[in-house]
C-alpha positions as CSV (number, residue, x, y, z in Angstrom):
1,M,-16.1,1.9,9.1
2,G,-14.8,1.9,5.6
3,F,-13.5,-1.7,5.1
4,K,-14.2,-3.6,2.2
5,P,-14.4,-7.8,2.3
6,D,-10.8,-9.3,2.4
7,E,-9.2,-6.6,4.2
8,V,-7.1,-6.8,7.3
9,V,-5.3,-4.4,9.7
10,V,-1.7,-4.3,9.9
11,R,-1.2,-1.7,12.3
12,F,-2.3,2.0,13.0
13,T,-0.2,4.2,11.0
14,P,3.0,6.0,12.8
15,D,1.2,9.0,13.8
16,N,-1.6,6.7,15.2
17,Q,-4.2,8.8,13.0
18,H,-5.5,5.9,10.5
19,L,-5.3,2.6,10.3
20,L,-3.5,0.6,8.3
21,V,-5.2,-2.4,5.8
22,Y,-4.9,-4.4,2.9
23,D,-6.9,-7.2,1.2
24,R,-4.8,-10.6,1.6
25,N,-5.8,-12.0,-1.5
26,R,-4.8,-9.3,-4.3
27,L,-1.5,-8.6,-5.9
28,P,0.2,-6.5,-6.0
29,V,0.4,-5.9,-1.7
30,T,-2.0,-2.5,-1.7
31,I,-1.6,-1.4,1.7
32,Y,-4.4,2.0,2.5
33,A,-4.2,4.3,5.7
34,L,-7.9,4.2,6.3
35,D,-9.3,7.1,8.3
36,Y,-12.1,4.7,10.5
37,P,-14.9,7.6,11.3
38,T,-15.0,8.8,7.6
39,G,-14.0,5.6,5.7
40,S,-11.8,7.4,3.5
41,R,-8.5,5.8,2.3
42,A,-5.6,6.9,0.8
43,L,-2.4,5.1,-0.8
44,W,0.2,4.0,1.8
45,R,2.4,1.9,0.0
46,E,2.4,-0.8,-2.2
47,F,4.7,-4.1,-3.3
48,M,5.2,-6.9,-5.1
49,P,7.3,-9.9,-4.5
50,A,10.5,-11.0,-6.5
51,D,8.7,-13.8,-7.7
52,P,5.5,-14.1,-7.4
53,T,4.9,-17.2,-9.3
54,G,2.5,-19.6,-7.7
55,M,1.6,-16.7,-4.8
56,R,-2.1,-17.3,-3.6
57,G,-1.9,-14.0,-1.6
58,V,0.1,-12.3,1.5
59,K,-1.2,-13.9,4.7
60,S,0.3,-11.5,7.1
61,I,2.0,-8.1,7.4
62,V,4.3,-7.0,10.3
63,M,5.8,-3.7,10.2
64,S,8.4,-1.6,12.3
65,P,6.7,1.1,14.4
66,D,7.9,3.8,11.9
67,G,6.5,2.0,9.4
68,E,10.0,2.1,7.5
69,V,10.9,-2.2,7.5
70,V,8.0,-4.4,6.4
71,G,7.9,-8.5,6.6
72,Y,5.2,-10.6,5.3
73,N,4.7,-13.8,4.5
74,Y,2.8,-15.6,1.7
75,T,1.5,-19.4,0.5
76,R,2.8,-20.2,-2.8
77,Q,1.1,-23.2,-5.0
78,L,3.5,-24.9,-7.2
79,S,2.6,-27.8,-9.6
80,T,4.3,-30.4,-12.3
81,L,2.1,-30.6,-15.4
82,Y,3.8,-33.9,-17.5
83,R,2.9,-35.0,-20.8
84,I,2.6,-38.3,-21.8
85,E,2.8,-39.9,-25.1
86,G,1.5,-43.3,-26.6
87,L,-1.0,-44.4,-24.4
88,R,-3.7,-46.5,-25.3
């Protein structure tokens, strides 16, 4: 069917001819229009959050029926590194 490992379906394209899919563990987020009978794909949209620091991938994407408005959520993992001097 043309799906790759870790790809998930967002929805059908506005014309209902293709599935929109993306890899939830990859940045920048690249959404492909997948022709499910043949497995061929074409780039549909690509985006990168303004501050990708600590991002562990986009977990879900929702969009309006016409595909013009896209919303997404992601997990961010930040940490602090401390340097300690003089320990014996």
